C-alpha positions as CSV (number, residue, x, y, z in Angstrom):
1,X,6.9,1.0,14.1
2,X,8.5,-1.3,11.6
3,X,7.7,-4.3,13.7
4,X,4.0,-3.2,13.9
5,X,3.9,-2.9,10.1
6,X,5.5,-6.3,9.7
7,X,3.1,-7.9,12.2
8,X,0.1,-6.3,10.4
9,X,1.3,-7.6,7.0
10,X,1.8,-11.1,8.5
11,X,-1.6,-11.1,10.2
12,X,-3.3,-9.9,7.1
13,X,-1.7,-12.6,5.0
14,X,-2.6,-15.3,7.5
15,X,-6.2,-14.1,7.8
16,X,-5.9,-12.6,11.3
17,X,-6.8,-9.2,10.1
18,X,-10.3,-8.8,8.6
19,X,-9.8,-8.1,4.9
20,X,-12.7,-5.7,4.9
21,X,-11.2,-3.8,7.8
22,X,-7.9,-3.6,6.0
23,X,-9.7,-2.4,2.8
24,X,-11.6,0.3,4.7
25,X,-8.4,1.5,6.5
26,X,-6.6,1.7,3.2
27,X,-9.5,3.5,1.6
28,X,-9.6,6.0,4.4
29,X,-5.9,6.6,4.4
30,X,-5.4,6.7,0.6
31,X,-8.5,8.9,0.3
32,X,-7.0,11.5,2.7
33,X,-3.9,11.9,0.5
34,X,-3.3,13.8,-2.7
35,X,-2.1,11.9,-5.8
36,X,1.5,13.3,-5.5
37,X,1.9,11.9,-2.0
38,X,0.5,8.5,-3.0
39,X,2.8,8.4,-6.0
40,X,5.8,9.2,-3.8
41,X,4.9,6.4,-1.4
42,X,4.3,3.9,-4.3
43,X,7.7,4.8,-5.8
44,X,9.3,4.1,-2.4
45,X,7.5,0.8,-2.1
46,X,8.4,-0.2,-5.7
47,X,12.1,0.5,-5.0
48,X,12.0,-1.5,-1.8
49,X,10.2,-4.3,-3.5
50,X,12.7,-4.4,-6.4
51,X,15.6,-4.4,-3.9
52,X,13.9,-7.3,-2.0
53,X,13.6,-9.4,-5.1
54,X,9.9,-8.9,-5.8
55,X,10.0,-7.4,-9.3
56,X,6.4,-8.3,-10.2
57,X,5.0,-6.3,-7.2
58,X,7.4,-3.5,-7.9
59,X,6.2,-3.3,-11.5
60,X,2.6,-3.2,-10.3
61,X,3.4,-0.4,-7.9
62,X,5.1,1.6,-10.7
63,X,2.1,0.9,-13.0
64,X,-0.1,2.5,-10.3
65,X,2.2,5.6,-10.3
66,X,1.6,5.9,-14.0
67,X,-2.1,5.5,-13.5
68,X,-2.2,8.2,-10.9
69,X,-0.6,10.6,-13.3
70,X,-2.8,9.8,-16.3
71,X,-6.2,8.9,-14.7
72,X,-6.2,9.9,-11.0
73,X,-9.9,9.3,-10.6
74,X,-9.9,5.5,-10.3
75,X,-6.3,5.2,-9.4
76,X,-6.9,5.6,-5.7
77,X,-9.2,2.6,-5.8
78,X,-6.6,0.6,-7.7
79,X,-4.0,1.5,-5.0
80,X,-6.4,0.3,-2.3
81,X,-7.0,-3.0,-4.2
82,X,-3.2,-3.4,-4.6
83,X,-2.7,-3.1,-0.8
84,X,-5.8,-5.2,0.0
85,X,-4.8,-8.0,-2.4
86,X,-1.1,-7.9,-1.4
87,X,-1.0,-6.9,2.3
88,X,2.7,-7.9,2.4
89,X,3.5,-4.8,0.4
90,X,2.8,-2.6,3.5
91,X,6.1,-3.4,4.9
92,X,7.8,-2.0,1.8
93,X,6.1,1.4,2.0
94,X,7.5,4.2,4.1
95,X,6.6,3.7,7.8
96,X,4.5,6.8,7.9
97,X,2.3,5.5,5.1
98,X,1.8,2.0,6.7
99,X,1.3,3.6,10.1
100,X,-1.5,5.7,8.6
101,X,-3.3,2.5,7.7
102,X,-2.4,0.7,10.9
103,X,-3.9,3.6,13.0
104,X,-7.2,3.1,11.2
105,X,-7.6,-0.6,12.1
């Protein structure tokens, strides 16, 4: 499963995955989750990003966690934008989260 996620992220970054399809898949998956689940997945991704030397993306992920807690209404859209604009982050989420998006492509 990790290889599938890595391949998806690489394909999305190289333009082989339609950005609109990725956005729709992320919208569907994130929309099906409650804010607590999303926050947990973002915290996992942030920790992995930090450990992999990507503090800027880690900080963005943690900012989304804060946004989910304070203003959950628009936060899901922000999470989708974060994933769509930075498809490489998918490989830093828990495999189950990334697989949920993959299965919708």
